[in-house]
NUDREN-514813 format. One line per 2 residues: their letters; for each residue x, y, z of C-alpha. Coordinates in pm, 1 decimal, m for minus. Example, Ala and Ser with C-alpha at 12.3 -4.5 7.8 and 13.67 -1.06 7.14 Angstrom:
residues 2
AS = 1230.0 m450.0 780.0 | 1367.0 m106.0 714.0
//
This chain:
residues 225
MR = 593.3 7729.1 m1440.7 | 747.9 7403.8 m1412.1
IV = 876.6 7453.8 m1065.8 | 548.0 7522.0 m903.5
LA = 374.8 7216.2 m1169.3 | 636.8 6931.4 m976.5
GL = 535.6 7122.2 m611.2 | 152.3 7073.7 m684.9
LL = 271.1 6699.1 m815.4 | 458.2 6649.1 m493.7
AA = 220.9 6747.6 m235.5 | m40.3 6532.1 m468.7
AS = 179.4 6213.5 m418.3 | 232.6 6310.3 m65.5
SA = m130.7 6371.1 m28.5 | m154.3 6018.5 m124.7
SA = 27.5 5821.7 60.9 | m30.3 5912.3 367.8
AP = m405.8 5837.8 307.8 | m547.8 5574.2 576.0
AP = m581.8 5219.8 369.3 | m913.2 5183.9 327.1
PP = m1072.7 4884.0 616.4 | m1072.5 4512.7 495.7
AP = m1377.6 4365.4 382.9 | m1604.6 4159.4 552.6
PA = m1608.8 3795.0 595.6 | m1838.7 3634.8 301.7
LP = m2123.1 3476.3 467.3 | m2111.8 3129.2 517.8
KI = m2285.7 2903.4 241.6 | m2338.0 2681.7 506.0
FL = m2366.8 2645.6 906.5 | m2379.7 2388.2 1132.2
SP = m2525.6 2471.6 1495.1 | m2328.1 2304.7 1773.9
MG = m2564.0 2049.6 1845.9 | m2514.6 2010.6 1444.8
EP = m2823.1 2149.2 1271.4 | m2731.1 2210.4 968.0
FR = m2857.2 2585.2 841.4 | m2816.9 2657.2 479.8
AS = m2814.6 3002.9 259.8 | m3095.8 2959.1 14.6
TE = m2932.8 3305.8 m129.3 | m2631.9 3487.6 m150.3
GD = m2743.2 3750.1 100.0 | m2829.9 3509.4 340.4
DP = m2658.8 3437.9 693.9 | m2743.6 3120.4 821.6
VT = m2577.2 3187.6 1177.1 | m2775.3 3460.4 1218.4
DW = m3092.7 3229.0 1113.3 | m2973.9 3013.2 1401.7
FR = m2876.9 3264.8 1681.7 | m3234.1 3440.9 1649.4
GA = m3435.7 3170.4 1625.4 | m3211.3 2996.4 1960.6
DR = m3220.5 3350.8 2117.1 | m3609.8 3335.1 2212.9
DG = m3636.6 3623.1 2412.3 | m3496.6 3844.3 2169.6
DG = m3191.1 3988.2 2477.6 | m2902.4 3935.9 2221.8
AI = m2717.5 3652.3 2388.5 | m2789.1 3271.2 2421.6
SL = m2840.8 3131.9 2806.4 | m2811.5 2802.5 2897.2
AE = m3191.0 2731.4 2891.6 | m3222.7 2894.9 2540.7
MQ = m2936.0 2664.2 2400.3 | m3117.7 2332.7 2568.9
AD = m3426.5 2449.3 2408.1 | m3302.4 2517.1 2118.9
AA = m3138.2 2127.3 2132.5 | m3423.9 1977.4 2241.4
RF = m3610.2 2133.2 1917.9 | m3382.1 1965.5 1709.9
FA = m3360.5 1628.7 1907.2 | m3759.3 1611.9 1881.9
TL = m3661.3 1628.8 1497.1 | m3398.1 1352.1 1465.4
DR = m3610.0 1107.0 1714.5 | m3903.2 1003.9 1428.3
NH = m3976.7 738.6 1619.1 | m4111.9 948.8 1941.9
NG = m3869.6 705.4 2167.9 | m3683.4 980.4 2347.5
EI = m3359.3 837.1 2190.8 | m3161.4 903.9 1873.0
DP = m3109.9 606.7 1814.2 | m2829.8 396.8 1493.2
EE = m3080.6 415.5 1246.8 | m3158.4 778.4 1329.8
IG = m2823.6 827.3 1375.8 | m2783.2 743.1 1036.7
RY = m3039.9 952.4 860.5 | m2856.1 1262.5 1017.7
EH = m2537.6 1170.9 870.8 | m2637.1 1089.5 497.1
DV = m2999.8 1272.9 486.9 | m3017.1 1572.5 728.1
AP = m2688.1 1670.8 740.7 | m2444.9 1510.5 455.9
EI = m2174.7 1752.9 382.6 | m2028.8 1674.3 711.7
QL = m1891.3 1394.7 523.1 | m1608.7 1491.6 342.6
GG = m1618.1 1514.3 m32.9 | m1990.0 1609.5 40.7
QL = m2173.8 1857.8 m172.1 | m2126.3 2193.5 36.0
TP = m2458.6 2318.9 m80.0 | m2745.3 2221.5 m298.4
FR = m2733.4 2501.9 m505.9 | m2435.2 2628.3 m761.4
WG = m2352.8 2974.0 m791.3 | m2116.7 2948.0 m1063.6
AR = m1925.1 2642.5 m1336.3 | m1628.3 2701.8 m1077.2
RE = m1807.8 2565.2 m769.4 | m1716.4 2153.4 m796.5
RR = m1356.7 2296.6 m767.4 | m1433.5 2527.8 m465.5
DR = m1581.2 2253.6 m264.7 | m1236.7 2068.2 m289.6
DD = m1039.7 2384.3 m234.3 | m1252.5 2364.9 74.5
ER = m1176.9 2046.7 197.6 | m799.7 2051.9 114.0
KA = m814.6 2337.8 309.3 | m995.1 2163.9 607.7
RE = m753.3 1907.5 610.4 | m496.5 2089.3 648.4
DG = m589.7 2260.2 907.2 | m685.9 1977.2 1084.0
LQ = m1067.5 1996.1 1050.1 | m1294.1 1662.9 1036.4
GA = m1661.5 1634.4 926.4 | m1855.2 1918.1 1085.9
GR = m1553.4 2118.6 1196.9 | m1515.3 2246.9 867.4
LS = m1872.3 2442.6 875.5 | m1897.2 2487.0 1243.7
WL = m1695.4 2651.3 1572.1 | m1647.5 2327.7 1720.1
NI = m1406.3 2061.4 1584.1 | m1620.2 1790.7 1653.9
PE = m1688.4 1555.8 1345.2 | m2000.8 1421.3 1412.6
PV = m2211.0 1669.3 1654.4 | m2500.2 1423.1 1720.2
AA = m2359.4 1079.0 1741.1 | m2064.3 1252.0 2026.0
AD = m2315.2 1357.9 2288.7 | m2352.2 974.9 2357.4
AD = m2166.9 952.5 2686.7 | m2253.5 648.9 2773.0
LN = m2163.4 473.6 2472.3 | m2401.1 284.5 2396.2
RG = m2476.4 365.8 2042.5 | m2778.4 590.5 2119.8
VS = m2845.5 938.7 2216.7 | m3074.2 1024.6 2457.2
RD = m3257.2 1335.0 2530.3 | m3032.5 1342.5 2894.9
EF = m2714.0 1346.6 2700.2 | m2810.0 1583.4 2439.7
AR = m2927.6 1860.6 2750.4 | m2567.0 1752.8 2873.6
AA = m2408.5 1789.6 2532.4 | m2568.8 2166.1 2457.7
AD = m2465.4 2285.6 2840.1 | m2112.9 2154.3 2736.7
RL = m2036.6 2308.0 2396.8 | m2260.7 2626.7 2533.8
GR = m1942.4 2633.7 2798.5 | m1679.8 2581.3 2533.2
LD = m1809.6 2870.3 2337.6 | m1864.6 3132.7 2575.9
SN = m1519.3 3323.8 2632.6 | m1587.0 3545.7 2900.6
QD = m1822.6 3273.5 3127.6 | m2100.8 3501.0 3200.5
GK = m2308.1 3153.4 3159.2 | m2479.4 3298.9 2805.9
LS = m2349.1 3326.1 2459.5 | m2346.3 3689.4 2248.5
RA = m2354.2 3811.2 1912.4 | m1950.8 3925.5 1999.1
EL = m1891.4 3654.2 2153.6 | m1911.9 3413.4 1808.4
PR = m1593.5 3342.4 1612.6 | m1541.6 3333.6 1242.9
LP = m1622.0 3035.2 1079.1 | m1314.2 2843.7 940.5
EQ = m1413.0 2929.4 556.5 | m1430.3 3311.1 729.2
WT = m1020.2 3260.9 830.5 | m784.1 3522.8 714.1
DE = m426.5 3351.5 603.6 | m322.3 3466.7 968.5
ER = m620.3 3314.8 1123.5 | m564.8 2968.9 924.6
KA = m191.7 3008.8 1037.2 | m272.9 3037.5 1399.3
AK = m522.3 2798.7 1435.0 | m264.9 2505.2 1246.8
KR = m47.8 2617.4 1535.4 | m309.3 2544.4 1799.5
LK = m423.4 2221.6 1644.6 | m61.0 2104.7 1619.2
DK = 54.0 2144.4 1978.7 | m303.9 2022.4 2080.0
KA = m287.8 1683.6 1965.6 | m639.6 1560.1 2066.8
AD = m788.1 1823.9 1866.3 | m1194.0 1724.5 1941.1
GI = m1373.2 1924.6 2067.4 | m1175.7 2235.3 2069.4
PI = m1307.7 2554.6 2000.4 | m1176.9 2664.1 1682.1
PI = m1188.8 3096.6 1761.5 | m841.9 3237.9 1752.4
D = m745.1 3395.8 2055.0
//
C-alpha cells in the first residue's frame, strides 16, 4: 500500500513539474497617453485605454491602420484646438498654454492623472518619475512612444518660437515615419510599441542601453528592437 501511495505521489509531482508555466499577464493599461503630436488622452476609469481612444479617432476609415493623410488630419485637428486666436500659428503664448494647461503632465513633478485610485498614488508618481529619469526619458517621452520632451514646440522647424500649420503637418509625417517599423507608409495596431510605464524589466534594461549608446536620444523611437 505504501509503495502504491508513494508511486501516486511521485507521479503527481512529476505531472505538476511538467505543467507549462502560465502565460505572462498583459501589460497594464496606461493612465495617460500623449499622441505622437502631443495630444493628451486620459483614462477616466481603470478599464479605459487612452491609446485605443487616440487610434480609433485617427483611423478615420476604420481599416486598422493610420495613413499619412490620416496622421496629418489628426494633427490638423489638434492644431486647431491649440491655435486659439486662429491666426494659423501656435504662438509662444499658446505653446505656454499647452505646457501648463493642456498637457501639464509633460513637466516632471506634475500629477500624472487628475484623479486618484489609492492612497499610495503620490508615491507611485514619484517612482514613475525616478524610473523615467533613469531610462533617459524626458517630459512627454515618459508618456509617449517618442522621446520628445515637448512635442508641440519641437515642431518649430525654423526656430521662430511659433509653429505653423505646415510645420505641424511636416512633424506629423516625420513622426509617422519613425514609428512605421515596416516602412509601408502607415501605422498599424501591430506596430504600436509599449509605453514606458508598460515596459518589462528586460525592456527597461534594453532601453537604457540603447539610450546610453545613442547619446542624442531626442526623437528616437522608444520601442525595443
